[in-house]
C-alpha positions in Angstrom: -54.3 20.4 4.1 -50.7 19.9 5.0 -48.4 22.7 6.4 -45.3 23.3 8.5 -45.9 23.6 12.2 -46.6 27.0 13.7 -45.6 28.8 16.9 -48.5 27.2 18.8 -46.9 23.7 18.7 -44.8 22.5 21.6 -41.0 22.7 21.4 -39.7 20.7 18.5 -36.8 18.3 19.1 -33.5 19.6 17.6 -33.0 18.4 14.1 -36.7 17.9 13.4 -39.4 19.8 11.5 -43.2 19.5 12.2 -45.7 18.6 9.6 -49.3 19.5 10.3 -52.2 17.7 8.6 -55.7 17.9 10.0 -55.6 17.4 13.7 -52.3 15.4 13.7 -48.6 16.3 13.7 -45.6 14.4 12.5 -42.0 15.0 13.3 -39.7 14.8 10.2 -35.9 14.9 10.3 -34.9 18.2 8.8 -31.9 16.9 6.8 -32.4 13.2 6.4 -35.8 12.0 5.2 -35.6 8.7 7.3 -39.3 8.0 7.1 -41.4 8.7 4.0 -44.1 11.4 4.1 -46.2 11.6 0.9 -47.5 15.2 0.8 -49.5 14.8 -2.5 -51.7 12.2 -0.8 -53.3 14.7 1.5 -56.5 14.6 -0.6 -56.4 10.8 -0.4 -56.2 10.9 3.4 -59.0 13.5 3.6 -61.3 11.4 1.4 -60.5 8.2 3.4 -61.7 10.0 6.6 -64.9 11.0 4.9 -65.5 7.5 3.6 -64.9 5.9 7.0 -67.3 8.3 8.7 -70.0 7.2 6.2 -69.1 3.6 6.7 -69.5 4.0 10.5 -72.9 5.5 10.0 -74.0 2.6 7.7 -72.4 0.0 10.1 -74.4 1.4 13.1 -77.7 1.3 11.1 -77.0 -2.3 10.1 -76.3 -3.3 13.6 -79.4 -1.6 14.9 -81.6 -3.3 12.3 -80.1 -6.7 12.9 -78.8 -7.1 9.3 -75.1 -7.2 10.2 -73.6 -10.7 9.7 -71.6 -12.8 12.2 -67.9 -13.4 11.5 -67.0 -17.0 10.6 -63.3 -17.5 11.3 -61.0 -20.5 11.4 -61.0 -22.0 14.9 -58.9 -24.4 16.8 -56.3 -26.0 14.5 -57.6 -23.9 11.6 -56.9 -20.7 13.4 -53.7 -18.9 12.2 -53.6 -16.4 15.1 -50.9 -17.2 17.6 -52.2 -17.5 21.2 -49.6 -15.0 22.4 -50.6 -12.4 19.7 -50.5 -8.9 21.1 -53.2 -7.5 18.9 -56.0 -10.0 19.1 -57.4 -8.9 22.4 -57.5 -5.3 21.2 -59.6 -6.4 18.2 -62.0 -9.0 19.7 -63.8 -9.4 23.0 -62.9 -12.2 25.4 -65.8 -14.5 24.3 -64.7 -14.4 20.7 -61.0 -15.0 21.6 -61.9 -18.0 23.7 -64.1 -19.5 21.0 -61.4 -19.0 18.4 -58.7 -20.8 20.3 -60.8 -23.7 21.6 -59.8 -27.1 20.2 -62.4 -29.6 19.0 -62.3 -31.5 22.4 -62.6 -28.2 24.3 -65.5 -27.2 22.1 -67.4 -30.5 22.8 -66.8 -30.0 26.5 -68.1 -26.4 26.3 -71.2 -27.6 24.5 -71.8 -30.3 27.2 -71.5 -27.6 29.8 -74.1 -25.5 28.1 -76.5 -28.4 27.7 -76.1 -29.2 31.4 -76.7 -25.6 32.4 -79.8 -25.4 30.1 -81.1 -28.6 31.6 -80.9 -27.2 35.1 -82.7 -24.0 34.1 -85.4 -26.0 32.3 -84.4 -24.9 28.8 -84.6 -27.8 26.3 -83.4 -26.0 23.2 -79.6 -25.9 23.2 -79.5 -23.7 20.1 -81.2 -20.7 21.8 -80.4 -17.5 20.1 -77.6 -15.6 21.6 -78.4 -12.0 22.8 -77.2 -9.4 20.4 -73.8 -7.9 21.4 -73.4 -4.2 21.6 -71.7 -2.5 18.7 -68.0 -2.4 19.2 -65.9 0.6 18.3 -64.4 0.4 14.8 -61.0 -1.3 14.4 -58.6 -0.1 11.6 -55.5 -1.5 10.1 -53.1 0.9 8.3 -50.9 -1.5 6.5 -48.0 0.8 5.6 -48.0 3.6 8.1 -44.5 5.2 7.7 -44.8 8.4 9.9 -48.1 7.2 11.4 -49.7 10.5 10.3 -52.7 8.8 8.7 -53.3 6.6 11.8 -53.0 9.6 14.1 -55.6 11.5 12.0 -57.9 8.5 12.1 -57.6 8.3 15.9 -58.2 12.0 16.5 -60.7 12.9 13.8 -63.0 9.9 13.9 -65.5 9.0 16.6 -65.9 5.6 18.2 -62.4 4.2 17.3 -61.4 1.1 19.2 -57.9 0.9 17.8 -55.8 1.8 14.8 -52.9 -0.6 14.1 -50.2 1.5 12.5 -48.1 -1.2 10.9 -44.9 -0.9 8.9 -42.2 -3.3 8.0 -39.4 -0.8 8.6 -38.3 -0.7 12.3 -37.4 3.0 11.8 -41.0 3.7 11.0 -42.3 2.0 14.2 -39.9 4.2 16.2 -41.2 7.3 14.3 -44.8 6.4 15.1 -44.0 6.1 18.8 -42.2 9.5 18.6 -45.1 11.1 16.8 -47.7 9.6 19.2 -45.8 11.2 22.1 -45.6 14.6 20.3 -49.3 14.5 19.4 -50.2 14.0 23.1 -48.2 17.2 23.8 -50.0 19.1 21.1 -53.5 17.8 22.0 -53.6 16.7 25.7 -57.4 16.4 25.5 -57.0 13.8 22.8 -54.5 11.7 24.8 -57.0 8.8 25.2 -57.8 8.7 21.4 -54.1 8.9 20.5 -53.4 6.0 22.9 -55.5 3.8 20.6 -52.9 4.0 17.9 -50.8 0.8 18.1 -47.4 0.9 16.4 -46.7 -2.5 14.9 -43.6 -3.7 13.0 -44.4 -6.6 10.7 -45.1 -7.5 7.0 -48.6 -6.3 6.4 -49.4 -9.6 4.6 -48.6 -11.5 7.8 -50.7 -9.2 9.9 -53.7 -9.7 7.6 -53.3 -13.5 7.5 -53.0 -13.8 11.3 -56.0 -11.7 12.0 -58.8 -13.2 9.8 -61.9 -11.0 9.7 -60.8 -8.9 12.7 -60.6 -5.4 11.1 -63.6 -3.2 10.2 -61.3 -1.1 8.0 -58.1 -2.1 6.1 -56.2 0.7 4.5 -53.5 -0.1 1.9 -51.5 2.8 0.5 -48.2 1.4 -0.9 -45.8 3.6 -2.9 -46.5 1.6 -6.1 -48.7 -1.4 -6.8 -50.9 -3.0 -4.1 -51.3 -6.2 -6.2 -49.1 -8.3 -3.9 -51.1 -7.3 -0.8 -54.6 -8.0 -2.1 -54.8 -11.7 -1.5 -54.1 -11.3 2.2 -55.9 -8.0 2.7 -59.3 -9.4 1.7 -59.1 -12.0 4.5 -58.5 -9.4 7.2 -61.7 -7.4 6.6 -64.8 -8.2 8.6 -68.0 -9.2 6.9 -69.4 -5.9 5.6 -66.1 -4.2 6.3 -64.3 -1.5 4.3 -61.2 -2.0 2.2 -59.3 1.1 1.0 -56.8 0.5 -1.8 -54.5 3.1 -3.3 -52.4 2.4 -6.5 -49.8 4.8 -7.6 -48.5 2.8 -10.5 -50.7 4.5 -13.0 -48.2 4.2 -15.8 -48.6 0.5 -15.7 -52.4 0.6 -15.2 -52.8 3.0 -18.1 -51.0 0.8 -20.6 -47.4 2.0 -20.8 -46.2 -1.5 -20.1 -48.9 -4.2 -20.9 -46.6 -7.1 -19.9 -46.0 -5.7 -16.4 -49.7 -5.0 -16.1 -50.5 -8.6 -16.9 -48.0 -9.8 -14.4 -49.4 -7.6 -11.6 -53.1 -7.4 -12.4 -53.8 -10.2 -15.0 -55.1 -7.5 -17.4 -53.9 -5.9 -20.6 -54.7 -2.2 -20.4 -55.0 -0.1 -23.6 -53.4 3.4 -24.1 -56.6 5.3 -24.8 -58.5 8.4 -23.7 -60.4 6.3 -21.3 -57.3 4.8 -19.7 -58.0 6.1 -16.2 -61.5 4.7 -16.2 -60.0 1.4 -17.4 -57.3 1.5 -14.7 -60.0 1.7 -12.0 -61.8 -1.3 -13.4 -58.6 -3.3 -13.7 -57.8 -2.6 -10.0 -61.3 -3.5 -9.0 -61.1 -6.7 -10.9 -57.8 -7.6 -9.2 -59.5 -7.0 -5.8 -62.5 -9.1 -6.8 -60.3 -11.9 -8.0 -58.4 -12.0 -4.7 -61.7 -12.0 -2.8 -63.3 -14.8 -4.8 -60.4 -17.2 -3.8 -61.7 -16.8 -0.2 -65.4 -17.1 -1.1 -65.9 -13.4 -0.6 -66.9 -10.6 -2.9 -66.6 -6.8 -3.0 -69.0 -4.0 -3.5 -67.2 -1.0 -5.1 -68.1 2.2 -3.2 -65.9 5.1 -4.5 -63.0 5.8 -6.8 -61.0 9.0 -7.2 -58.0 10.6 -8.9 -56.8 14.2 -8.6 -53.4 14.3 -10.2 -51.7 13.9 -13.5 -48.0 12.9 -13.8 -46.0 13.8 -16.8 -43.2 11.4 -18.0 -40.5 11.6 -20.7 -39.1 8.3 -22.0 -35.6 9.4 -21.3 -36.3 10.2 -17.6 -37.2 7.5 -15.0 -39.2 9.9 -12.8 -42.0 12.5 -13.4 -40.6 15.8 -14.5 -43.6 17.7 -13.0 -46.8 17.1 -11.2 -49.9 19.3 -11.5 -52.8 19.0 -9.1 -55.9 21.0 -9.9 -57.4 20.1 -6.5 -54.8 22.4 -4.8 -55.4 25.5 -6.9 -56.1 28.7 -4.9 -59.2 29.8 -6.6 -62.3 27.7 -5.7 -63.8 28.0 -9.2 -60.6 26.4 -10.6 -60.8 23.2 -8.5 -61.7 19.9 -10.0 -60.5 16.6 -11.4 -58.3 16.2 -14.5 -60.6 15.4 -17.4 -58.4 16.1 -20.4 -54.7 16.3 -21.1 -52.8 16.8 -24.4 -49.0 16.6 -24.6 -46.7 15.7 -27.5 -43.6 13.8 -26.3 -41.3 16.0 -28.3 -42.8 19.3 -27.2 -42.4 21.4 -24.0 -46.1 22.5 -23.9 -48.9 20.7 -22.1 -52.6 21.7 -22.4 -54.8 20.5 -19.5 -58.4 21.0 -18.6 -60.2 20.2 -15.4 -63.8 19.1 -14.7 -65.0 22.7 -14.3 -63.9 23.6 -17.8 -60.7 25.5 -16.9 -58.1 25.2 -19.6 -54.4 25.9 -19.0 -51.2 25.8 -20.9 -48.1 24.6 -19.0 -44.4 24.7 -20.0 -42.7 21.6 -18.8 
């Protein structure tokens, strides 16, 4: 849940308000909303945390059983990561970094050295199996971090986190993340080490993904709109068996309000029907799969979720109201939207959630 900071928080800088969500805090300018904070996405962030925890459990089991796969990245002249990159040594160990940057000549010299070493020790087989490396802490990329609240929650609420790259193209957002990191340390001194694992980064997320091939265990994309332009690069940044979290908020397009735009973004023609939300999920999954296939990869869908309905009028460019059943006070009234009836020339909406609660709204 999200709420305004209480008296237990440290002194707030003048001109700021405190947003509390989970274990994290974010400073927001009281008068000018310089960095975007999306309050309705609290449920999305809570669910992301739950999914990552389960992913970490499965990842540990695969590593223990020996079923996890090695990463095959471009090396030498095929490597797109700059040698002076500031992130790579936070994401990989020194052995992997050295192997990635070796040229063909350096690799041949390295192999000859290994052969000579094996010959001295009496080992004939050069291709002896390498010892299994210990499981590294999970690495996470939040592509569009804004305030950094999601990244700060990941660092403080998840166990065994190596680093969380809180990236944003806006330099103001990078400054806000640094400010919020410092404030969270004041709020939770015992979590200072975990908070230090949040790395503010100011770059186009597509460039971050392309320069760090298969280096992130988790890539989280939550753009305010369509993620379609990010998918082609995002699928290259996820490790083998990694987790890709994708949020799309352009439901009007995905549900068939503008088929031409949907084709341009997702190469699909959605239909306006009762099953439009189910179709929207499948369209998004198809777009992710198509992006992955280009790089000889594939996806395994794990979870999809929606918890809001937005109401639109043709003469208004923005939603005139938003109703979230998941935030109702009574526990028995919580649930997902399963039915909604509204005539465009009427001011009454009838909605029902998955628990069978029916309500009439005046909009």
